[in-house]
MARMARKOL-395729 format. One line per field, with one value per residue (C-alpha): residue number from 1; residue in three letters; chain; x, y, z. Coordinates in nm, 2 decimals. Layout:
num c(NUM	...)
residu c(ala	...)
chaine c(A	...)
x c(X	...)
y c(Y	...)
z c(Z	...)
end
This chain:
num c(1	2	3	4	5	6	7	8	9	10	11	12	13	14	15	16	17	18	19	20	21	22	23	24	25	26	27	28	29	30	31	32	33	34	35	36	37	38	39	40	41	42	43	44	45	46	47	48	49	50	51	52	53	54	55	56	57	58	59	60	61	62	63	64	65	66	67	68	69	70	71	72	73	74	75	76	77	78	79	80	81	82	83	84	85	86	87	88	89	90	91	92	93	94	95	96	97	98	99	100	101	102	103	104	105	106	107	108	109	110	111	112	113	114	115	116	117	118	119	120	121	122	123	124	125	126	127	128	129	130	131	132	133	134	135	136	137	138	139	140	141	142	143	144	145	146	147	148	149	150	151	152)
residu c(met	val	tyr	tyr	ala	leu	cys	gln	ser	ala	ile	gly	tyr	cys	ile	pro	val	trp	gly	ala	ala	asn	lys	gly	asn	ile	leu	arg	ala	glu	arg	ala	gln	arg	ala	val	leu	lys	val	met	thr	arg	lys	pro	his	arg	tyr	pro	thr	thr	gln	leu	tyr	ala	asp	cys	lys	val	leu	thr	val	arg	gln	leu	phe	val	leu	arg	ser	val	leu	arg	val	his	arg	ser	leu	ser	pro	ser	asn	pro	lys	lys	arg	thr	asn	leu	pro	thr	gly	thr	gln	his	lys	thr	thr	phe	ala	lys	his	gln	tyr	tyr	val	ile	ser	ala	tyr	ile	tyr	lys	lys	ile	his	lys	lys	ile	asn	ile	leu	asp	leu	asn	lys	his	asn	leu	lys	gln	lys	val	thr	glu	trp	leu	leu	lys	pro	asp	tyr	ser	glu	thr	glu	thr	leu	leu	thr	tyr	ile	thr)
chaine c(A	A	A	A	A	A	A	A	A	A	A	A	A	A	A	A	A	A	A	A	A	A	A	A	A	A	A	A	A	A	A	A	A	A	A	A	A	A	A	A	A	A	A	A	A	A	A	A	A	A	A	A	A	A	A	A	A	A	A	A	A	A	A	A	A	A	A	A	A	A	A	A	A	A	A	A	A	A	A	A	A	A	A	A	A	A	A	A	A	A	A	A	A	A	A	A	A	A	A	A	A	A	A	A	A	A	A	A	A	A	A	A	A	A	A	A	A	A	A	A	A	A	A	A	A	A	A	A	A	A	A	A	A	A	A	A	A	A	A	A	A	A	A	A	A	A	A	A	A	A	A	A)
x c(11.13	11.23	10.97	11.12	11.47	11.45	11.12	11.00	11.39	11.38	11.08	11.14	11.47	11.41	11.04	11.04	11.14	10.90	10.61	10.41	10.42	10.06	9.88	10.00	10.36	10.34	10.19	10.46	10.62	10.27	10.27	10.60	10.52	10.20	10.40	10.67	10.35	10.17	10.51	10.59	10.24	10.20	9.86	9.71	9.76	9.42	9.41	9.24	9.49	9.31	9.27	9.64	9.75	9.52	9.66	10.02	9.98	10.19	10.17	10.10	10.38	10.17	10.10	10.48	10.51	10.22	10.44	10.76	10.61	10.44	10.82	10.99	10.74	10.75	11.13	11.11	10.88	11.07	11.31	11.47	11.15	10.86	10.62	10.67	10.54	10.21	10.21	10.13	10.39	10.26	10.17	10.27	10.06	10.20	10.08	10.21	10.12	10.48	10.56	10.25	10.40	10.69	10.78	10.83	10.51	10.27	10.44	10.32	9.98	9.95	10.07	9.79	9.58	9.63	9.68	9.29	9.21	9.41	9.61	9.99	10.16	10.27	10.40	10.77	10.89	10.83	10.47	10.41	10.52	10.31	10.02	10.02	10.09	9.79	9.57	9.70	9.59	9.24	9.16	9.10	9.32	9.09	9.09	9.49	9.46	9.23	9.55	9.75	9.50	9.65	9.36	9.46)
y c(13.74	14.09	14.25	14.00	14.10	14.48	14.60	14.35	14.33	14.69	14.71	14.41	14.59	14.71	14.66	14.57	14.94	15.14	14.86	14.94	15.33	15.45	15.48	15.84	15.70	15.39	15.54	15.65	15.27	15.15	15.41	15.29	14.93	15.02	15.20	14.91	14.64	14.88	14.92	14.58	14.44	14.73	14.84	15.19	15.44	15.45	15.04	14.94	14.87	14.54	14.43	14.50	14.30	14.02	13.96	13.99	13.77	13.96	14.10	14.46	14.65	14.61	14.26	14.21	14.34	14.08	13.81	13.91	13.95	13.61	13.45	13.62	13.53	13.12	13.12	13.26	13.00	12.65	12.64	12.30	12.10	12.22	11.97	12.12	12.43	12.41	12.78	13.12	13.42	13.62	13.97	14.24	14.55	14.88	15.21	15.41	15.43	15.44	15.13	14.94	15.01	14.86	14.56	14.28	14.37	14.41	14.09	13.86	14.03	13.96	13.61	13.56	13.69	13.49	13.15	13.24	13.24	12.98	12.69	12.78	12.67	12.32	12.46	12.45	12.77	12.71	12.57	12.85	13.13	12.96	12.89	13.27	13.43	13.23	13.37	13.73	13.72	13.69	13.98	14.34	14.63	14.70	14.36	14.37	14.71	14.55	14.28	14.59	14.75	14.68	14.60	14.64)
z c(8.33	8.22	8.48	8.76	8.69	8.65	8.81	9.09	9.23	9.24	9.40	9.66	9.77	10.12	10.09	10.46	10.56	10.34	10.26	10.55	10.47	10.39	10.05	9.93	9.99	9.81	9.51	9.32	9.32	9.21	8.92	8.78	8.86	8.60	8.38	8.33	8.30	8.04	7.84	7.85	7.74	7.50	7.67	7.64	7.89	8.00	8.04	8.35	8.62	8.78	8.46	8.39	8.69	8.59	8.26	8.38	8.69	8.91	9.26	9.34	9.55	9.86	9.79	9.76	10.12	10.25	10.09	10.20	10.55	10.55	10.44	10.70	11.01	10.85	10.82	11.20	11.35	11.33	11.07	11.14	11.14	10.96	11.15	11.46	11.39	11.62	11.75	11.55	11.61	11.91	11.85	12.14	12.23	12.13	12.25	11.94	11.60	11.47	11.66	11.52	11.17	11.23	11.01	11.30	11.44	11.12	10.95	11.26	11.26	10.88	10.91	11.17	10.95	10.63	10.83	10.96	10.58	10.44	10.66	10.61	10.90	10.82	10.48	10.32	10.18	9.82	9.89	10.09	9.84	9.59	9.77	9.94	9.58	9.42	9.71	9.70	9.32	9.38	9.61	9.50	9.62	9.95	10.04	10.06	10.20	10.50	10.56	10.68	10.90	11.26	11.52	11.86)
end
């Protein structure tokens, strides 16, 4: 509970703005997150990162961005009647790399990728968050990074 109140809330603040940044820029936030988790669980400094996340069952910074993106797009599809969600969001073509990394573009792209792997279109918000979180805890770091690669 302390982690969610202090660390994850700080990481999640404005994550739509900086969550799609390159790996080098995200590394600071990930290091801070790992440091807090290691102190809380009393693990040594050289404890493996993948094992740490598996033990704590928390999402990495990138995975938090993916979860927030999926929730954003899902909310915008058809909030009044979840059963009428029949079509996925349409992605628009952008010419510049800067435009491709904007939150509204990459979130629709991430939603489509995750929907191909697990069917999330007809879920309510609570079930969607639970199912996507469980799914995000399984892949390793490189698989999470492939979700963020934008293919035109």
